[in-house]
C-alpha positions in Angstrom: 0.0 -0.1 0.0 3.0 2.5 0.8 4.2 2.0 -2.6 0.9 2.5 -4.1 0.6 5.9 -2.6 4.1 6.7 -3.8 3.5 6.2 -7.1 0.3 8.0 -7.2 2.4 10.8 -5.5 5.0 10.3 -8.2 2.4 10.1 -11.3 0.1 12.9 -10.2 -0.1 16.6 -10.8 1.2 18.0 -7.8 0.9 21.6 -9.0 -2.8 20.8 -9.1 -3.0 19.2 -6.1 -1.1 21.9 -4.2 -3.8 24.5 -5.4 -6.7 22.3 -5.0 -5.3 22.0 -1.1 -4.9 25.9 -1.0 -8.6 26.2 -2.3 -9.6 23.7 0.5 -7.9 25.4 3.3 -9.5 28.6 2.0 -13.0 27.4 1.9 -12.8 25.8 5.7 -11.7 29.1 6.6 -14.7 30.8 5.4 -16.9 28.0 6.8 -18.0 27.3 3.0 -19.5 23.9 1.9 -16.2 21.7 2.0 -17.4 18.7 0.0 -17.1 20.0 -3.5 -13.6 21.0 -2.4 -13.0 17.5 -1.2 -14.0 15.9 -4.2 -11.6 17.9 -6.5 -8.6 16.9 -4.2 -9.9 13.4 -4.9 -10.2 13.7 -8.5 -6.5 15.2 -8.5 -5.5 12.2 -6.0 -4.7 14.0 -2.9 -4.3 11.7 0.0 -6.5 11.5 2.8 -3.5 12.7 5.1 -3.1 15.3 3.2 -6.7 16.8 3.2 -6.8 15.8 7.0 -3.8 18.1 7.3 -5.3 21.0 6.0 -8.6 20.4 8.6 -5.9 20.0 11.4 -4.2 23.5 10.4 -7.7 25.3 10.1 -9.3 23.8 13.0 -7.0 22.2 15.2 -7.1 19.0 16.8 -10.0 18.1 19.0 -8.6 17.1 22.7 -11.3 15.3 24.9 -11.4 17.1 28.2 -10.0 15.0 31.4 -12.8 14.2 33.7 -10.7 12.7 36.7 
């Protein structure tokens, strides 16, 4: 699976992926519907990790509060 992911990253249009990830980030910051942006990222072969990273940068990571 790692080999396939590396192959996809080599063969895809990385400039397009970078641009689409920036558009996804802008949409998330503007609180727009991000689904169309996610679909475009997927069509350009952006990885789930790359898209998730955008959301972590915009919204942060949830940390469950400690009860005890």
